[in-house]
DOMI-983381 format. One record per atom (N, C-alpha, C): residue number from 1; residue in three letters; x, y, z. Coordinates in steps of 0.2 Angstrom, whole numbers, plus 5000, padded with zeros to 4 digits. Layout:
! residues N
pos,code,x,y,z
NUM,ala,X,Y,Z $
...
! end
This chain:
! residues 279
pos,code,x,y,z
1,met,5161,5164,5083 $
1,met,5164,5157,5084 $
1,met,5159,5153,5088 $
2,ala,5155,5156,5093 $
2,ala,5150,5152,5097 $
2,ala,5145,5150,5093 $
3,cys,5143,5154,5088 $
3,cys,5137,5152,5084 $
3,cys,5139,5146,5080 $
4,gln,5145,5146,5077 $
4,gln,5148,5141,5073 $
4,gln,5148,5134,5077 $
5,ala,5150,5135,5083 $
5,ala,5150,5129,5087 $
5,ala,5143,5126,5089 $
6,leu,5139,5131,5090 $
6,leu,5132,5128,5091 $
6,leu,5129,5125,5085 $
7,leu,5130,5128,5079 $
7,leu,5128,5125,5073 $
7,leu,5131,5118,5072 $
8,gly,5137,5118,5073 $
8,gly,5140,5111,5073 $
8,gly,5137,5106,5077 $
9,leu,5136,5108,5083 $
9,leu,5132,5103,5088 $
9,leu,5125,5101,5086 $
10,met,5122,5106,5083 $
10,met,5115,5104,5080 $
10,met,5115,5099,5074 $
11,ile,5121,5100,5070 $
11,ile,5121,5095,5065 $
11,ile,5124,5088,5067 $
12,leu,5128,5088,5072 $
12,leu,5131,5082,5074 $
12,leu,5127,5078,5078 $
13,his,5122,5081,5082 $
13,his,5118,5078,5087 $
13,his,5113,5073,5084 $
14,pro,5110,5075,5078 $
14,pro,5105,5069,5075 $
14,pro,5110,5064,5072 $
15,leu,5116,5065,5069 $
15,leu,5120,5060,5067 $
15,leu,5122,5055,5072 $
16,ser,5123,5058,5078 $
16,ser,5125,5054,5084 $
16,ser,5120,5049,5086 $
17,leu,5114,5052,5086 $
17,leu,5108,5048,5088 $
17,leu,5107,5042,5083 $
18,asn,5108,5044,5076 $
18,asn,5107,5039,5071 $
18,asn,5112,5033,5072 $
19,ala,5118,5035,5074 $
19,ala,5124,5030,5075 $
19,ala,5122,5026,5080 $
20,gln,5119,5029,5086 $
20,gln,5118,5025,5092 $
20,gln,5112,5020,5090 $
21,lys,5107,5022,5086 $
21,lys,5102,5018,5084 $
21,lys,5104,5012,5080 $
22,trp,5109,5013,5075 $
22,trp,5112,5008,5071 $
22,trp,5116,5003,5075 $
23,phe,5119,5005,5080 $
23,phe,5123,5000,5084 $
23,phe,5120,4999,5091 $
24,ala,5114,4999,5091 $
24,ala,5110,4997,5097 $
24,ala,5107,4991,5097 $
25,gly,5109,4986,5094 $
25,gly,5106,4979,5094 $
25,gly,5100,4979,5089 $
26,arg,5099,4983,5085 $
26,arg,5094,4983,5080 $
26,arg,5096,4979,5074 $
27,gln,5102,4980,5072 $
27,gln,5104,4977,5065 $
27,gln,5107,4970,5066 $
28,glu,5106,4966,5061 $
28,glu,5109,4960,5060 $
28,glu,5111,4958,5053 $
29,met,5116,4955,5052 $
29,met,5118,4952,5045 $
29,met,5118,4945,5046 $
30,gly,5116,4941,5041 $
30,gly,5116,4934,5042 $
30,gly,5116,4930,5035 $
31,val,5116,4923,5036 $
31,val,5117,4919,5030 $
31,val,5112,4913,5032 $
32,cys,5109,4910,5027 $
32,cys,5105,4904,5027 $
32,cys,5108,4898,5023 $
33,leu,5109,4892,5026 $
33,leu,5111,4887,5022 $
33,leu,5107,4881,5023 $
34,gly,5105,4878,5017 $
34,gly,5100,4872,5018 $
34,gly,5098,4869,5011 $
35,met,5092,4866,5011 $
35,met,5090,4863,5005 $
35,met,5083,4866,5003 $
36,ser,5082,4865,4996 $
36,ser,5076,4868,4993 $
36,ser,5073,4863,4989 $
37,gly,5066,4864,4988 $
37,gly,5062,4859,4984 $
37,gly,5056,4863,4981 $
38,tyr,5052,4859,4978 $
38,tyr,5046,4862,4975 $
38,tyr,5040,4857,4976 $
39,met,5034,4860,4976 $
39,met,5028,4856,4975 $
39,met,5023,4858,4970 $
40,gly,5021,4853,4965 $
40,gly,5018,4855,4959 $
40,gly,5015,4849,4956 $
41,asp,5014,4849,4949 $
41,asp,5012,4844,4945 $
41,asp,5016,4838,4945 $
42,leu,5023,4839,4946 $
42,leu,5028,4833,4945 $
42,leu,5030,4830,4952 $
43,thr,5026,4832,4957 $
43,thr,5028,4829,4964 $
43,thr,5023,4824,4966 $
44,his,5017,4824,4963 $
44,his,5012,4819,4964 $
44,his,5010,4818,4972 $
45,gly,5011,4823,4976 $
45,gly,5009,4822,4983 $
45,gly,5014,4820,4987 $
46,ser,5020,4819,4985 $
46,ser,5026,4817,4989 $
46,ser,5032,4820,4987 $
47,thr,5037,4820,4991 $
47,thr,5044,4823,4990 $
47,thr,5049,4817,4991 $
48,thr,5054,4816,4987 $
48,thr,5059,4812,4988 $
48,thr,5066,4816,4989 $
49,leu,5071,4813,4992 $
49,leu,5077,4816,4994 $
49,leu,5081,4819,4988 $
50,asp,5080,4815,4982 $
50,asp,5083,4818,4976 $
50,asp,5080,4824,4973 $
51,gln,5074,4826,4976 $
51,gln,5071,4832,4974 $
51,gln,5073,4838,4978 $
52,leu,5078,4837,4983 $
52,leu,5080,4842,4987 $
52,leu,5087,4844,4985 $
53,his,5089,4851,4985 $
53,his,5095,4853,4982 $
53,his,5098,4858,4987 $
54,pro,5105,4859,4987 $
54,pro,5108,4864,4991 $
54,pro,5106,4871,4989 $
55,ser,5105,4875,4994 $
55,ser,5102,4882,4993 $
55,ser,5105,4887,4998 $
56,ala,5106,4893,4997 $
56,ala,5109,4898,5002 $
56,ala,5105,4905,5001 $
57,ala,5106,4909,5006 $
57,ala,5103,4916,5006 $
57,ala,5107,4920,5010 $
58,leu,5107,4927,5009 $
58,leu,5110,4932,5013 $
58,leu,5104,4936,5015 $
59,tyr,5105,4939,5021 $
59,tyr,5099,4943,5024 $
59,tyr,5102,4949,5028 $
60,his,5097,4954,5029 $
60,his,5098,4959,5034 $
60,his,5092,4959,5038 $
61,arg,5092,4960,5044 $
61,arg,5087,4960,5049 $
61,arg,5087,4966,5053 $
62,tyr,5081,4970,5053 $
62,tyr,5081,4976,5058 $
62,tyr,5076,4974,5063 $
63,asn,5078,4974,5069 $
63,asn,5074,4973,5075 $
63,asn,5070,4979,5078 $
64,phe,5064,4980,5076 $
64,phe,5060,4985,5079 $
64,phe,5059,4985,5086 $
65,ser,5058,4979,5089 $
65,ser,5058,4978,5096 $
65,ser,5060,4970,5097 $
66,gly,5059,4968,5103 $
66,gly,5060,4961,5105 $
66,gly,5055,4956,5102 $
67,tyr,5050,4959,5099 $
67,tyr,5045,4955,5096 $
67,tyr,5044,4955,5088 $
68,phe,5046,4961,5086 $
68,phe,5045,4962,5078 $
68,phe,5051,4964,5075 $
69,ser,5052,4961,5069 $
69,ser,5058,4962,5065 $
69,ser,5056,4963,5057 $
70,met,5060,4966,5054 $
70,met,5060,4967,5046 $
70,met,5066,4963,5043 $
71,arg,5065,4959,5039 $
71,arg,5070,4955,5036 $
71,arg,5070,4955,5028 $
72,asn,5075,4958,5025 $
72,asn,5076,4958,5018 $
72,asn,5081,4953,5016 $
73,gln,5080,4949,5011 $
73,gln,5084,4943,5010 $
73,gln,5085,4942,5002 $
74,leu,5091,4940,5000 $
74,leu,5092,4938,4993 $
74,leu,5094,4930,4994 $
75,ser,5090,4926,4990 $
75,ser,5091,4919,4990 $
75,ser,5092,4916,4983 $
76,tyr,5096,4911,4984 $
76,tyr,5097,4907,4978 $
76,tyr,5095,4899,4979 $
77,leu,5090,4897,4976 $
77,leu,5088,4890,4977 $
77,leu,5088,4886,4970 $
78,ser,5087,4880,4971 $
78,ser,5087,4875,4965 $
78,ser,5081,4871,4966 $
79,ile,5077,4869,4961 $
79,ile,5071,4865,4962 $
79,ile,5071,4860,4956 $
80,ser,5067,4855,4956 $
80,ser,5067,4850,4951 $
80,ser,5061,4845,4952 $
81,gly,5058,4842,4947 $
81,gly,5053,4837,4948 $
81,gly,5054,4832,4942 $
82,asp,5052,4826,4943 $
82,asp,5053,4820,4938 $
82,asp,5047,4815,4938 $
83,asp,5043,4815,4933 $
83,asp,5038,4810,4932 $
83,asp,5041,4803,4933 $
84,thr,5047,4801,4930 $
84,thr,5049,4795,4930 $
84,thr,5051,4792,4937 $
85,arg,5054,4796,4941 $
85,arg,5056,4795,4948 $
85,arg,5050,4794,4952 $
86,gln,5046,4798,4952 $
86,gln,5040,4798,4956 $
86,gln,5035,4793,4953 $
87,gly,5034,4792,4947 $
87,gly,5030,4787,4944 $
87,gly,5032,4780,4945 $
88,lys,5038,4779,4945 $
88,lys,5040,4772,4947 $
88,lys,5039,4770,4954 $
89,met,5039,4775,4959 $
89,met,5038,4773,4966 $
89,met,5030,4772,4966 $
90,leu,5026,4776,4963 $
90,leu,5019,4774,4963 $
90,leu,5017,4768,4959 $
91,met,5021,4766,4954 $
91,met,5019,4760,4950 $
91,met,5020,4754,4954 $
92,asp,5025,4754,4959 $
92,asp,5026,4749,4964 $
92,asp,5020,4747,4968 $
93,asn,5016,4752,4968 $
93,asn,5009,4751,4972 $
93,asn,5004,4750,4967 $
94,gly,5005,4750,4961 $
94,gly,5000,4749,4956 $
94,gly,4995,4755,4955 $
95,thr,4998,4761,4956 $
95,thr,4993,4767,4956 $
95,thr,4995,4772,4951 $
96,ser,5000,4771,4946 $
96,ser,5002,4777,4942 $
96,ser,5004,4775,4935 $
97,his,5003,4781,4931 $
97,his,5005,4781,4924 $
97,his,5010,4786,4923 $
98,tyr,5012,4789,4928 $
98,tyr,5016,4795,4927 $
98,tyr,5023,4794,4924 $
99,ala,5026,4788,4926 $
99,ala,5032,4786,4923 $
99,ala,5032,4786,4915 $
100,tyr,5026,4784,4913 $
100,tyr,5025,4784,4905 $
100,tyr,5025,4791,4903 $
101,arg,5022,4795,4906 $
101,arg,5021,4802,4904 $
101,arg,5028,4806,4903 $
102,asn,5033,4804,4907 $
102,asn,5040,4806,4906 $
102,asn,5041,4813,4906 $
103,leu,5038,4817,4910 $
103,leu,5039,4825,4910 $
103,leu,5044,4826,4916 $
104,asn,5049,4830,4915 $
104,asn,5053,4832,4921 $
104,asn,5056,4839,4919 $
105,phe,5059,4842,4925 $
105,phe,5061,4849,4924 $
105,phe,5066,4850,4930 $
106,gln,5070,4856,4929 $
106,gln,5074,4858,4934 $
106,gln,5075,4866,4933 $
107,ser,5076,4870,4938 $
107,ser,5076,4877,4937 $
107,ser,5080,4880,4943 $
108,asn,5084,4885,4942 $
108,asn,5087,4889,4948 $
108,asn,5082,4894,4949 $
109,val,5082,4896,4955 $
109,val,5077,4902,4957 $
109,val,5081,4907,4961 $
110,val,5081,4913,4959 $
110,val,5084,4919,4962 $
110,val,5078,4923,4965 $
111,glu,5078,4924,4971 $
111,glu,5073,4928,4975 $
111,glu,5075,4933,4979 $
112,tyr,5071,4939,4979 $
112,tyr,5072,4944,4984 $
112,tyr,5066,4945,4988 $
113,ser,5066,4945,4994 $
113,ser,5060,4945,4998 $
113,ser,5061,4950,5004 $
114,ser,5055,4952,5006 $
114,ser,5055,4957,5012 $
114,ser,5049,4954,5016 $
115,met,5051,4952,5023 $
115,met,5047,4949,5027 $
115,met,5047,4952,5034 $
116,val,5041,4951,5037 $
116,val,5040,4953,5044 $
116,val,5040,4947,5049 $
117,glu,5045,4947,5054 $
117,glu,5045,4942,5059 $
117,glu,5042,4943,5065 $
118,phe,5039,4938,5068 $
118,phe,5036,4939,5075 $
118,phe,5039,4934,5079 $
119,asn,5042,4936,5085 $
119,asn,5045,4932,5090 $
119,asn,5040,4931,5095 $
120,phe,5039,4924,5097 $
120,phe,5034,4923,5102 $
120,phe,5037,4925,5109 $
121,his,5043,4926,5110 $
121,his,5046,4929,5116 $
121,his,5050,4935,5115 $
122,ser,5050,4940,5119 $
122,ser,5055,4946,5118 $
122,ser,5062,4943,5118 $
123,phe,5065,4945,5112 $
123,phe,5071,4942,5110 $
123,phe,5077,4946,5109 $
124,gly,5082,4946,5113 $
124,gly,5089,4949,5110 $
124,gly,5090,4956,5109 $
125,thr,5085,4961,5111 $
125,thr,5087,4968,5110 $
125,thr,5088,4971,5116 $
126,asn,5088,4968,5122 $
126,asn,5089,4971,5128 $
126,asn,5092,4966,5133 $
127,ala,5095,4968,5138 $
127,ala,5098,4963,5143 $
127,ala,5093,4958,5146 $
128,gly,5087,4960,5147 $
128,gly,5082,4956,5151 $
128,gly,5078,4952,5146 $
129,asn,5080,4951,5140 $
129,asn,5076,4947,5135 $
129,asn,5078,4940,5135 $
130,glu,5073,4936,5132 $
130,glu,5075,4929,5132 $
130,glu,5081,4927,5127 $
131,val,5084,4922,5128 $
131,val,5089,4920,5124 $
131,val,5087,4914,5119 $
132,phe,5081,4912,5119 $
132,phe,5078,4907,5115 $
132,phe,5071,4909,5113 $
133,thr,5069,4908,5107 $
133,thr,5062,4909,5105 $
133,thr,5060,4906,5098 $
134,pro,5054,4903,5098 $
134,pro,5051,4902,5092 $
134,pro,5049,4908,5088 $
135,tyr,5048,4908,5081 $
135,tyr,5046,4914,5078 $
135,tyr,5042,4912,5071 $
136,ala,5038,4916,5069 $
136,ala,5035,4915,5062 $
136,ala,5036,4921,5058 $
137,phe,5035,4920,5052 $
137,phe,5036,4926,5047 $
137,phe,5032,4925,5041 $
138,thr,5031,4931,5037 $
138,thr,5028,4931,5031 $
138,thr,5030,4938,5028 $
139,gly,5028,4938,5021 $
139,gly,5030,4945,5018 $
139,gly,5028,4944,5010 $
140,leu,5032,4947,5006 $
140,leu,5032,4947,4999 $
140,leu,5038,4946,4996 $
141,ala,5038,4942,4990 $
141,ala,5044,4940,4987 $
141,ala,5043,4941,4979 $
142,leu,5049,4942,4976 $
142,leu,5049,4942,4969 $
142,leu,5055,4938,4966 $
143,phe,5053,4933,4962 $
143,phe,5058,4928,4960 $
143,phe,5059,4927,4953 $
144,tyr,5065,4925,4951 $
144,tyr,5066,4923,4944 $
144,tyr,5067,4915,4943 $
145,phe,5064,4912,4938 $
145,phe,5065,4905,4936 $
145,phe,5065,4904,4929 $
146,asp,5068,4898,4927 $
146,asp,5068,4897,4920 $
146,asp,5069,4889,4919 $
147,pro,5063,4886,4918 $
147,pro,5063,4878,4918 $
147,pro,5067,4875,4912 $
148,his,5071,4870,4913 $
148,his,5074,4866,4908 $
148,his,5073,4859,4909 $
149,arg,5074,4855,4904 $
149,arg,5074,4847,4906 $
149,arg,5079,4845,4911 $
150,leu,5077,4841,4915 $
150,leu,5081,4838,4920 $
150,leu,5086,4833,4917 $
151,asp,5084,4829,4912 $
151,asp,5089,4825,4909 $
151,asp,5092,4827,4903 $
152,asp,5091,4834,4901 $
152,asp,5094,4837,4896 $
152,asp,5094,4845,4897 $
153,pro,5099,4847,4901 $
153,pro,5098,4854,4903 $
153,pro,5099,4859,4898 $
154,gly,5101,4857,4892 $
154,gly,5101,4862,4886 $
154,gly,5094,4863,4883 $
155,ile,5089,4859,4885 $
155,ile,5082,4860,4883 $
155,ile,5079,4865,4887 $
156,asn,5077,4871,4884 $
156,asn,5073,4876,4888 $
156,asn,5066,4875,4886 $
157,leu,5062,4873,4891 $
157,leu,5055,4871,4891 $
157,leu,5051,4877,4889 $
158,arg,5052,4883,4892 $
158,arg,5048,4889,4891 $
158,arg,5049,4891,4884 $
159,asn,5055,4891,4881 $
159,asn,5056,4893,4874 $
159,asn,5052,4888,4869 $
160,leu,5051,4882,4871 $
160,leu,5048,4877,4866 $
160,leu,5041,4878,4866 $
161,asn,5038,4882,4871 $
161,asn,5031,4883,4871 $
161,asn,5027,4876,4871 $
162,thr,5028,4872,4876 $
162,thr,5026,4865,4876 $
162,thr,5018,4864,4876 $
163,glu,5015,4869,4878 $
163,glu,5007,4869,4878 $
163,glu,5004,4873,4874 $
164,asn,5008,4876,4869 $
164,asn,5005,4880,4864 $
164,asn,5001,4886,4867 $
165,arg,5005,4889,4872 $
165,arg,5001,4895,4875 $
165,arg,5001,4901,4870 $
166,thr,4996,4905,4870 $
166,thr,4995,4911,4866 $
166,thr,5000,4916,4868 $
167,arg,5002,4916,4875 $
167,arg,5006,4921,4878 $
167,arg,5011,4917,4882 $
168,ser,5017,4919,4882 $
168,ser,5022,4915,4886 $
168,ser,5022,4918,4893 $
169,tyr,5023,4914,4898 $
169,tyr,5023,4916,4905 $
169,tyr,5030,4920,4906 $
170,ser,5030,4924,4911 $
170,ser,5035,4928,4913 $
170,ser,5040,4924,4917 $
171,his,5047,4926,4916 $
171,his,5052,4923,4921 $
171,his,5052,4926,4928 $
172,leu,5049,4932,4929 $
172,leu,5048,4935,4935 $
172,leu,5041,4934,4938 $
173,gln,5041,4932,4944 $
173,gln,5034,4931,4947 $
173,gln,5034,4933,4954 $
174,pro,5028,4935,4957 $
174,pro,5028,4936,4964 $
174,pro,5026,4930,4968 $
175,ala,5028,4930,4975 $
175,ala,5027,4925,4979 $
175,ala,5025,4927,4986 $
176,val,5022,4923,4990 $
176,val,5021,4925,4997 $
176,val,5025,4920,5002 $
177,pro,5030,4922,5005 $
177,pro,5033,4917,5010 $
177,pro,5029,4916,5016 $
178,leu,5029,4910,5018 $
178,leu,5026,4908,5025 $
178,leu,5031,4903,5028 $
179,gly,5033,4905,5034 $
179,gly,5038,4901,5038 $
179,gly,5038,4902,5045 $
180,phe,5041,4897,5048 $
180,phe,5042,4897,5056 $
180,phe,5049,4894,5057 $
181,gly,5051,4896,5063 $
181,gly,5058,4893,5065 $
181,gly,5059,4894,5073 $
182,ile,5065,4892,5075 $
182,ile,5067,4893,5082 $
182,ile,5074,4896,5082 $
183,lys,5076,4900,5086 $
183,lys,5083,4903,5086 $
183,lys,5085,4904,5093 $
184,ser,5091,4905,5094 $
184,ser,5095,4906,5101 $
184,ser,5100,4911,5100 $
185,ile,5101,4915,5105 $
185,ile,5107,4920,5104 $
185,ile,5112,4918,5110 $
186,thr,5118,4919,5108 $
186,thr,5124,4918,5112 $
186,thr,5127,4925,5114 $
187,tyr,5127,4927,5120 $
187,tyr,5129,4934,5121 $
187,tyr,5137,4933,5122 $
188,ser,5141,4938,5121 $
188,ser,5148,4938,5122 $
188,ser,5149,4943,5128 $
189,lys,5150,4949,5127 $
189,lys,5151,4954,5133 $
189,lys,5146,4960,5132 $
190,lys,5145,4963,5137 $
190,lys,5140,4969,5137 $
190,lys,5143,4974,5132 $
191,asn,5138,4976,5128 $
191,asn,5139,4981,5122 $
191,asn,5143,4978,5117 $
192,arg,5144,4972,5116 $
192,arg,5147,4969,5111 $
192,arg,5142,4965,5107 $
193,gly,5144,4963,5101 $
193,gly,5140,4959,5096 $
193,gly,5138,4952,5099 $
194,ala,5134,4949,5096 $
194,ala,5132,4942,5097 $
194,ala,5130,4938,5091 $
195,phe,5131,4931,5091 $
195,phe,5129,4927,5086 $
195,phe,5122,4924,5088 $
196,ile,5118,4923,5082 $
196,ile,5111,4920,5083 $
196,ile,5111,4914,5078 $
197,val,5109,4909,5081 $
197,val,5109,4902,5077 $
197,val,5102,4900,5077 $
198,gly,5099,4898,5072 $
198,gly,5092,4895,5072 $
198,gly,5091,4890,5066 $
199,ile,5085,4887,5066 $
199,ile,5083,4883,5061 $
199,ile,5076,4885,5059 $
200,glu,5075,4885,5052 $
200,glu,5068,4887,5050 $
200,glu,5066,4883,5044 $
201,ala,5060,4884,5042 $
201,ala,5056,4881,5036 $
201,ala,5052,4887,5033 $
202,cys,5053,4888,5027 $
202,cys,5049,4893,5023 $
202,cys,5046,4890,5017 $
203,trp,5039,4891,5016 $
203,trp,5036,4889,5010 $
203,trp,5034,4895,5006 $
204,arg,5035,4895,4999 $
204,arg,5033,4901,4995 $
204,arg,5027,4899,4991 $
205,his,5021,4902,4992 $
205,his,5016,4902,4988 $
205,his,5016,4906,4982 $
206,thr,5016,4903,4976 $
206,thr,5017,4907,4970 $
206,thr,5010,4908,4967 $
207,tyr,5010,4912,4962 $
207,tyr,5004,4914,4958 $
207,tyr,5005,4912,4951 $
208,thr,5009,4907,4950 $
208,thr,5010,4904,4943 $
208,thr,5010,4896,4944 $
209,asp,5008,4893,4939 $
209,asp,5008,4885,4938 $
209,asp,5013,4883,4933 $
210,tyr,5018,4887,4932 $
210,tyr,5023,4885,4927 $
210,tyr,5030,4885,4930 $
211,leu,5031,4884,4936 $
211,leu,5038,4882,4939 $
211,leu,5040,4876,4935 $
212,asp,5036,4871,4934 $
212,asp,5038,4865,4931 $
212,asp,5036,4865,4923 $
213,asp,5034,4870,4921 $
213,asp,5032,4871,4914 $
213,asp,5026,4866,4912 $
214,val,5022,4864,4917 $
214,val,5016,4860,4916 $
214,val,5010,4863,4919 $
215,asn,5005,4864,4915 $
215,asn,4999,4868,4917 $
215,asn,4992,4865,4915 $
216,ser,4991,4864,4909 $
216,ser,4984,4863,4906 $
216,ser,4984,4857,4902 $
217,ala,4984,4857,4895 $
217,ala,4983,4852,4891 $
217,ala,4988,4851,4886 $
218,tyr,4988,4845,4883 $
218,tyr,4993,4843,4878 $
218,tyr,4991,4847,4871 $
219,pro,4995,4850,4867 $
219,pro,4994,4852,4861 $
219,pro,4993,4847,4856 $
220,asp,4991,4848,4850 $
220,asp,4991,4843,4844 $
220,asp,4998,4842,4842 $
221,tyr,5000,4836,4843 $
221,tyr,5007,4833,4842 $
221,tyr,5009,4834,4834 $
222,trp,5004,4832,4830 $
222,trp,5006,4832,4823 $
222,trp,5006,4840,4820 $
223,glu,5002,4844,4822 $
223,glu,5002,4851,4820 $
223,glu,5008,4854,4823 $
224,lys,5010,4853,4829 $
224,lys,5016,4856,4832 $
224,lys,5022,4853,4828 $
225,gln,5023,4847,4826 $
225,gln,5028,4845,4823 $
225,gln,5029,4848,4816 $
226,leu,5023,4849,4813 $
226,leu,5023,4852,4806 $
226,leu,5025,4859,4806 $
227,asn,5023,4863,4811 $
227,asn,5024,4870,4812 $
227,asn,5031,4872,4815 $
228,glu,5033,4868,4820 $
228,glu,5039,4869,4824 $
228,glu,5045,4864,4823 $
229,gly,5043,4858,4821 $
229,gly,5048,4853,4821 $
229,gly,5047,4848,4826 $
230,ile,5051,4842,4825 $
230,ile,5051,4836,4829 $
230,ile,5052,4837,4836 $
231,gly,5057,4842,4838 $
231,gly,5060,4843,4844 $
231,gly,5054,4846,4849 $
232,pro,5052,4852,4847 $
232,pro,5046,4854,4851 $
232,pro,5040,4850,4852 $
233,ala,5039,4846,4847 $
233,ala,5033,4841,4847 $
233,ala,5034,4836,4852 $
234,gln,5041,4833,4852 $
234,gln,5042,4828,4857 $
234,gln,5043,4830,4864 $
235,tyr,5045,4836,4865 $
235,tyr,5046,4838,4872 $
235,tyr,5039,4840,4875 $
236,ser,5034,4842,4871 $
236,ser,5028,4843,4873 $
236,ser,5024,4837,4875 $
237,his,5026,4831,4871 $
237,his,5023,4825,4873 $
237,his,5029,4820,4874 $
238,ala,5032,4821,4880 $
238,ala,5038,4818,4882 $
238,ala,5038,4811,4882 $
239,gln,5033,4807,4882 $
239,gln,5033,4800,4881 $
239,gln,5035,4798,4875 $
240,thr,5035,4802,4869 $
240,thr,5037,4800,4863 $
240,thr,5044,4800,4863 $
241,leu,5048,4803,4867 $
241,leu,5055,4802,4868 $
241,leu,5057,4795,4869 $
242,asn,5053,4791,4872 $
242,asn,5054,4784,4874 $
242,asn,5050,4779,4869 $
243,gly,5048,4782,4863 $
243,gly,5045,4778,4858 $
243,gly,5038,4777,4859 $
244,ser,5034,4780,4863 $
244,ser,5027,4779,4864 $
244,ser,5023,4784,4860 $
245,asp,5017,4783,4859 $
245,asp,5013,4787,4855 $
245,asp,5011,4793,4859 $
246,pro,5009,4799,4855 $
246,pro,5007,4805,4858 $
246,pro,5000,4805,4860 $
247,phe,4998,4809,4865 $
247,phe,4992,4809,4868 $
247,phe,4987,4813,4863 $
248,asn,4981,4812,4863 $
248,asn,4976,4816,4859 $
248,asn,4977,4824,4861 $
249,ala,4976,4828,4857 $
249,ala,4976,4835,4858 $
249,ala,4970,4837,4863 $
250,gly,4972,4841,4868 $
250,gly,4967,4842,4874 $
250,gly,4967,4838,4880 $
251,thr,4971,4832,4879 $
251,thr,4972,4828,4885 $
251,thr,4975,4832,4891 $
252,met,4972,4831,4897 $
252,met,4975,4835,4903 $
252,met,4982,4833,4904 $
253,arg,4986,4838,4904 $
253,arg,4994,4838,4905 $
253,arg,4995,4840,4912 $
254,gly,4992,4845,4915 $
254,gly,4993,4847,4922 $
254,gly,4986,4849,4925 $
255,asp,4987,4851,4932 $
255,asp,4981,4853,4935 $
255,asp,4980,4861,4935 $
256,val,4975,4863,4932 $
256,val,4975,4871,4931 $
256,val,4972,4874,4938 $
257,his,4970,4870,4942 $
257,his,4967,4873,4948 $
257,his,4972,4874,4954 $
258,arg,4978,4872,4953 $
258,arg,4983,4872,4959 $
258,arg,4989,4876,4956 $
259,lys,4991,4881,4960 $
259,lys,4997,4884,4959 $
259,lys,5003,4880,4962 $
260,asp,5009,4882,4959 $
260,asp,5015,4878,4962 $
260,asp,5018,4882,4968 $
261,trp,5022,4878,4972 $
261,trp,5025,4881,4978 $
261,trp,5033,4879,4977 $
262,tyr,5037,4883,4981 $
262,tyr,5044,4880,4982 $
262,tyr,5045,4882,4989 $
263,tyr,5050,4879,4992 $
263,tyr,5051,4879,4999 $
263,tyr,5059,4878,5001 $
264,phe,5061,4880,5007 $
264,phe,5067,4880,5010 $
264,phe,5067,4877,5017 $
265,tyr,5072,4873,5018 $
265,tyr,5073,4870,5025 $
265,tyr,5080,4871,5027 $
266,gly,5082,4874,5032 $
266,gly,5089,4875,5034 $
266,gly,5091,4879,5040 $
267,leu,5097,4880,5041 $
267,leu,5100,4884,5046 $
267,leu,5102,4891,5045 $
268,asn,5101,4895,5050 $
268,asn,5103,4902,5050 $
268,asn,5108,4904,5055 $
269,leu,5113,4908,5053 $
269,leu,5118,4911,5057 $
269,leu,5118,4918,5056 $
270,ser,5117,4922,5061 $
270,ser,5118,4930,5060 $
270,ser,5122,4933,5065 $
271,tyr,5124,4939,5064 $
271,tyr,5128,4943,5069 $
271,tyr,5124,4949,5071 $
272,arg,5122,4950,5077 $
272,arg,5119,4956,5080 $
272,arg,5123,4961,5083 $
273,phe,5123,4967,5082 $
273,phe,5127,4972,5084 $
273,phe,5125,4975,5091 $
274,thr,5129,4975,5096 $
274,thr,5128,4977,5103 $
274,thr,5121,4975,5106 $
275,pro,5120,4969,5107 $
275,pro,5113,4967,5109 $
275,pro,5112,4968,5116 $
276,leu,5116,4970,5120 $
276,leu,5115,4971,5127 $
276,leu,5115,4978,5130 $
277,thr,5113,4982,5125 $
277,thr,5112,4989,5127 $
277,thr,5105,4990,5130 $
278,cys,5105,4992,5137 $
278,cys,5098,4993,5140 $
278,cys,5096,5000,5138 $
279,arg,5089,5000,5138 $
279,arg,5086,5007,5136 $
279,arg,5081,5008,5142 $
! end
């Protein structure tokens, strides 16, 4: 009987330690709410409010210490770009032909990311920590996207192969998140949980130039019409949708030297378990 009791204690002791670790201010669950957008060939160096879209995310954060955390996050974002909108703004200054080009896109982005956060002040894992800190974070992400026409969501631009690629680009792409923010913790009672509120901005550097389905050069309009039909030809040379003439084959359609980005600005709200446990 004594041996059995000793064996039971040996089994339960590590489980007890793990339980204490889980509920010792290390774990957080949270939500992000805000706006998302993109930077690429259809933003022309500026962003307008109509290019920002509501977005949200759920995340789990594990706090290794008051300074370092690991954050795993699932995000749903929306992005778009429009030559006509941006082009008209630039034409008012006499500097643009983008409105004539008439390219546009929209896409939903579903992203999973794993990021390391660094707090500039020791934050929230012990009774003596700061209740406010700026922080920075980076990591790796994998995202899914599928560009469609903004003015006709039924048109799938990737499927139309608008630049006559020999090989289609993948819906799944890697990205590197780069961000910073500020956050504050509100304590309730000792050994009780607490809420953390913050604001942050995060930019994702991608390794694709096809978020907007615009990368290199125009294909031969007449050859594309002959081989694939009038629809694919017109959406490759979108100015023809407005009755304009197609560009010559090989005319620059996008900047091949720059990759696309997408970003998120918003609010965070998370719940941390037993943050006032002293060690």
